[in-house]
C-alpha positions in Angstrom: 23.7 -54.0 22.9 20.8 -56.4 23.9 18.7 -58.3 21.1 15.9 -55.7 21.7 18.0 -53.5 20.2 19.8 -54.8 17.3 19.6 -53.8 14.2 19.5 -55.5 10.8 22.9 -54.9 8.5 21.0 -53.5 5.5 21.7 -51.8 1.8 19.7 -49.3 0.3 19.6 -47.9 -3.5 18.6 -44.8 -4.8 18.6 -45.6 -8.4 18.6 -43.3 -11.1 17.3 -44.2 -14.8 19.8 -44.1 -17.3 19.7 -40.7 -18.5 21.1 -39.4 -15.3 22.1 -36.8 -14.8 20.5 -35.7 -17.6 17.5 -36.1 -16.3 16.8 -37.1 -12.4 14.2 -39.4 -12.3 14.3 -41.8 -8.8 13.1 -45.7 -9.1 10.4 -45.9 -6.7 8.7 -49.3 -6.2 5.5 -50.6 -4.5 5.4 -53.2 -2.0 3.2 -56.2 -2.9 3.1 -56.9 1.2 2.2 -53.5 2.6 -1.0 -52.1 0.9 -0.1 -48.6 -0.8 3.9 -48.2 0.3 6.4 -47.2 -2.2 10.4 -47.8 -1.3 13.8 -47.9 -2.6 15.0 -51.3 -3.0 16.7 -52.6 0.1 17.7 -55.6 1.7 20.3 -57.3 4.5 23.3 -57.8 4.2 24.5 -61.8 4.4 27.0 -62.7 7.2 30.8 -62.1 5.3 29.7 -60.3 2.4 31.1 -57.2 1.1 28.7 -54.0 1.2 28.7 -53.5 -2.7 28.0 -57.2 -3.5 25.1 -57.6 -1.4 23.8 -54.0 -3.4 24.2 -55.9 -6.4 22.9 -59.2 -5.2 20.3 -57.2 -3.6 19.5 -55.0 -6.7 19.1 -58.5 -8.5 17.0 -60.2 -6.3 14.5 -57.5 -6.1 14.2 -55.7 -9.8 15.7 -58.2 -11.5 18.9 -56.7 -12.6 22.0 -55.7 -11.7 23.1 -53.5 -14.5 24.3 -50.4 -13.0 26.7 -48.4 -11.7 27.7 -46.9 -8.6 27.4 -43.2 -9.0 28.2 -42.1 -5.0 28.1 -43.7 -1.5 26.7 -41.7 1.6 29.2 -41.3 3.5 27.8 -43.8 7.0 24.8 -46.1 8.5 21.8 -44.6 8.9 19.3 -46.4 10.8 15.7 -46.7 11.7 13.7 -48.6 13.6 10.7 -50.5 12.7 7.3 -49.8 13.4 5.2 -51.7 16.0 3.7 -54.2 13.3 6.4 -54.8 10.7 8.6 -55.3 14.2 7.0 -58.0 15.2 8.0 -60.1 12.1 11.5 -59.2 12.1 12.5 -60.4 15.6 15.1 -60.1 16.8 16.0 -57.2 15.1 14.2 -53.3 16.4 15.4 -51.4 12.8 17.6 -51.7 10.0 20.6 -49.8 10.3 21.4 -49.1 6.0 24.1 -48.2 4.3 23.1 -46.1 1.3 24.1 -46.0 -2.4 23.1 -44.2 -5.6 23.2 -45.9 -8.8 22.5 -45.1 -12.1 21.0 -48.0 -14.4 22.9 -48.7 -17.8 20.6 -48.3 -20.7 20.3 -52.0 -21.6 18.5 -52.5 -17.8 16.0 -54.7 -18.0 14.0 -54.2 -14.8 11.4 -57.2 -14.1 10.0 -57.3 -10.8 8.6 -60.9 -11.3 12.2 -62.4 -9.1 12.0 -65.6 -7.6 10.8 -64.1 -4.5 9.1 -60.6 -5.7 8.4 -58.1 -2.9 6.9 -55.5 -5.6 4.2 -55.2 -7.5 4.7 -51.9 -9.5 7.3 -49.2 -9.7 7.8 -45.5 -11.4 10.0 -43.4 -11.9 9.5 -39.7 -10.0 11.4 -36.6 -9.9 13.4 -35.7 -6.8 11.0 -34.2 -5.0 8.1 -36.3 -5.7 10.0 -39.7 -3.4 8.6 -38.3 0.0 5.4 -37.7 -0.9 4.8 -41.8 -1.6 7.1 -43.5 1.0 6.6 -45.1 4.2 6.3 -42.3 7.2 8.5 -44.7 9.4 11.5 -44.3 6.6 11.1 -40.6 5.6 13.5 -39.3 7.8 16.0 -41.8 6.3 15.0 -40.4 3.0 15.6 -37.2 3.6 18.6 -37.4 4.9 20.2 -39.4 2.3 18.4 -37.2 -0.5 19.5 -34.3 1.2 23.4 -35.5 1.5 23.1 -36.4 -2.6 21.3 -32.7 -2.9 24.0 -31.1 -1.0 26.6 -33.3 -3.2 25.3 -31.5 -6.3 24.2 -35.1 -7.3 20.3 -35.2 -7.1 
């Protein structure tokens, strides 16, 4: 694989409220650097870092808590390409290859977006069917695949 075709290893999470599975409300956050873009928390996996270790580190870095438990894991890596506007700032990567987890927040989890390096300006919990209406267009195919997998498994 050439440098131009390199994908950044990444972990991503569909975070459910502490009321899950009684209520199926998904955490979604508005990016503070890309206008009206909403997404799931995600982040790079450091070299030598285990995927689940990265999951909880990224969760804490992005939403200020790691008080959650893993419910399920998407069974394979899933990739997407960056749009040209974003790709320029993400060189040498063409896109990201991600490992997705479905996680449930603990009742005492305290979400705090005012982290050391804030990535989000606000957040909300939305129903499963609302997520795709408000997320970044270039991530929709990945989101749709992951959500449909968890739906088929009876988890969403």
